[in-house]
N, C-alpha and C positions, 0 to 999 in steps of 0.2 A: 720203879716201874720199867726200867730199861731192859731190853733183852741182852744176853751175853754178847760181848764184842764180836764173837765169831759169826753171829747172826745179824749184825747190823749191816744195813745196806751201804755200800760204798758208792758215792756219787761219781759218775763218770763225767768227763769233760763235755761229752756231746749230749748230756742230759739237759742242759740249760745254757742260757746265754748271759749269765750274770756279768754285769759290767764291773770295771775296776771300782772298788768301793770308795765312798767318801767317808773316811774314818774320822770320828770325833775323838778328842783327846781323852785320856783316862779320867781327868778331872770332870769333864762334861759328862762322860758316861756314868760316873759315880752319882751324878744328880739324878739320872734316869733310874738307876738301880735303887736310889732312895725312894722314888715314886712307886717303884714296884712294891715296896713294903706297905704303902698306903692301901693298895687294893689287893694284896696277896691273898687275904683270907677268902674273898669271893672268887678270885681266879683259880686258886688252888682247889677250892671245892668243886668248881666246874670240871677241872682236869681230873680230879679224883673220880668224878662220876664217869668221865669218858674211859678212864683206865679200868674201872671196875665193871662197867656195863658193856663196853664195846670191844675191849682188847683182852687177849690177843686172838681169841677164836671166833668171836661173834661177828666180826667184820673183816673184810679184806682190804688191801690197798693202803693200810695205814703205814705211815713212815715216822721216824723219830728225827728230831733235829739233833744232830751229833756234830758238835764243833770241837775246837781244840780245848784243852783243859782251861777252865776259867782262871784267869790271872787278873788280880786287881790292878796291876800296872799296865795292862794291855789297852790299846786304843779300841774303839768299837764302832759298830755299824748300827745306827738307829733307823728302823724301817717302819713306816706307817702302812697298815694293812687293812684292806676292805674287800669284800667279795659280794657278788650278787648271785642269787640262786633262783631256780624255778622248780615247780612241782612236776614230777614225772609219775609214771605208772607205779613205780616202786619206791619212790623217795619224795618226801615233802620238800626237801632242800637239796637240790642237785646243783653243783657248781656250774655257773654259766658265764661268769666274768671274774677275773682276778686282777686286782690292782695293788701294787706295792710302790710306795714313794719313799725315797731315801732322804734323810736329813743331812744337811751340811751346815754346821753351826760352830762358831768359835766360842760360844758361851758369853759373849759380851752383851749385845742388845737383842731384843725381839726382832727388830728390823734386819739384823744381820743374818738371820736364819734363811736358808734356801732349801727348796723342796724339789727334788729331782725324781721324775717318774722312772722307776727302774723296770716295772712290769705293768702292762695294761693289755690283757688279752681276753678275747672271748673264748669260751670253752664249749665244746660239743657235748650236749647233755647225754648223748649215747642211747637214748630211748625216747619214746613218745612223750611230749610235754602236754600236760593236762591243764596247767595254769602258769602263764608267764609272769603273773603279778607285775605287769608293766608299770603300774602306777607307783610302785615302791622300788622296783628293781631297774627300771629303764630297759629291760630286756623285752624284745618282741621277735616274732618270726622274721620280720624284715631285717632287723639288726643282725641276727645270726646268719641269715641267708647272704647278706652282704659280706660278712666275714668269710663265709664258705667260698663265695665267688672270688674274693681277693686272695684266697689261700692262706689267710692269717689265723684262722680258727685253730685252736689247740685241742688235743685230746686231754682227758683228765690227767693222765700220767705225765704228759708233757708240761701241763700247767703246774702240777705239783712239783715236778723236777726243777722248774724255773724258780719257784719260791725256795726250795731247798738249796738251790745253787747260791742264793744270796747269803745263806748262813754258813757257807763252807769257805774256809780260808784256803784258797788254792793259788799259790804263787804270790799272795799278797802279805805273807807273814801271818802271825797269830793275831786274831782279833775276836772280840766278843760281840754278840748280837743282842739287841733289845728290840722286840717287836711291840709296836704301839697300835692299839685299835680300840674301837668302841664295841663293848660286848664281844671281846676278842675270842672268847671260847666258841662262839658261833662260827667265826671265820675259820678257826682251827678244825671244827667238826666238818665244815664244808670242804676243806682242803685235805682232810684226813691226815693232819699232822699234829703230833703231840710234842711237847718240849722235852729237852734234855733233862731239865729239872723243873718241877712244878712251881717253885717259888722264886725263880730268878729269870730275868730276861724277858718279862712280859709286863707291859703297862696297859691297864684297862681304864680308859678315860670315863667309862660309864660309872666307875666307882672311885674316881679321883675326887668327885664332888658329891654332895649329898643335900637332901632337903632338910630344912630346920626341924629337928626332932625326929627325923626318920632316916637314920644313918644306913639302914640296910637296903634301901630302895635305890635302884639304878636311876641315873639321870639321862634323859634323851640327849642325843648329840646336838640337835637343833637348838634346844633350850640352853644347853651348856655353852654353845658358841655365842648365843645372844647375851646370856647373863655374864659370862666371864670376859669375853672379848668384844662384845657389842657388835658382832658381825652376823649378818643374815645369811644362812646357808639353806640348801635344799628347797630353794624357791622356784627353780625351773625344772628342767629334765634331770632326773636323778643320775648322779655320777659317782661311781665308787672311788674315782681318783679324788674328787672333791672331799669325800668323807674321810679318805686316808689322810689327806693334807690337814683337814680340820682336826683330826685326832692328834696329829703331830703338833699343830699349833697350840692346842690345849696343854699338851705335855710340856712343850717348850716354855709356855707361860708359867706353869707351876714350877718347872726346873729353875727358871730365872728368879722366882721368888725365894726358892730354897738357897740359891747361890748368894742372894743378897741378905740372907738370914731374916727374911720377912715371913709373916704368917701366910699360910696357904689361903686360897680363896674362901671367903666366908660361906656358910651354908645358904642354899637358895631358899627364899621364902616359900613356905608350904603352899601358899595360895597360887603360886605359879605352876604347881604340878598339874598336868592335864587330868589326873585322876582324883584331884582334890575333892571335888563335889561327890564323887562316887564314895570316897571314904566317909564323907560326912553322912551320906544316906545310910551307909552300913552301920554307923554308930547310933542311929536313931533307935530308941527302945522299940521292941517288937510291937507293943501295944499301939504305937503311933506311926509305925512304919508306912502303912498304906497312905495315911494322910500326908506324911512327909514326902513320899514319892510323888503324890498328886500335886503338891505345891511346887516341887522342882520342875515337873513337866509343864505346869502352867507358866 
């Protein structure tokens, strides 16, 4: 799916302000690449859909992550990604906030992992907003106005360049990049970035875990954090930085299990799924459906 080398965009130094990377060792990076294989089928399907339906002629402003040649012996950068979007006149999901958190971890204990915010910027929607979806995005007119007044708000292209800048080895030697996110294909669509290769370098924590007997269904971030780590998240004002860190914590947990040659987290009991009762209703035979729905309502 990559364009020929002559047409790939070269990132300039003034496109972004990527900090000096916190590189993890090749051994630690291999653990995350192992996690990639757990969720690759779902992620690859999502990216195939993007490549086939959006690129190259149906959308503009798409960019490719182009890093140095993948080398198994290279150190790597592990980045947690989460975005917030708003609905505008022409788009249901226009980028409004971009957060990227970098992992620093020696692979020893869960407690030794550190999480550094590399990017956290608000983004100018560029057109009239019809729905801020504040209850799930944390974005409001006041939040964006404050960023405009402070002069910190970014254009879409500036925000996109910042994220691409994290994936480019510029003066830091060769390194590989693994992006970690929850339903990460949505973040990629919002930032209009597609991977160098569809089945490497992406860990989707929505598919690292599954419900008992329903392996194809994605698991919500809040439930995954509660079930796997016993931590409560998304209880206050929504924060994309918190969600990016949460995705990294889940990935670190699973990577540490793999390092210790322990089984991955067991399936989540089906009764914990928020849609569990809906599934039960749909399985009621048609002849008794109305009565069944009535009983549930009562």
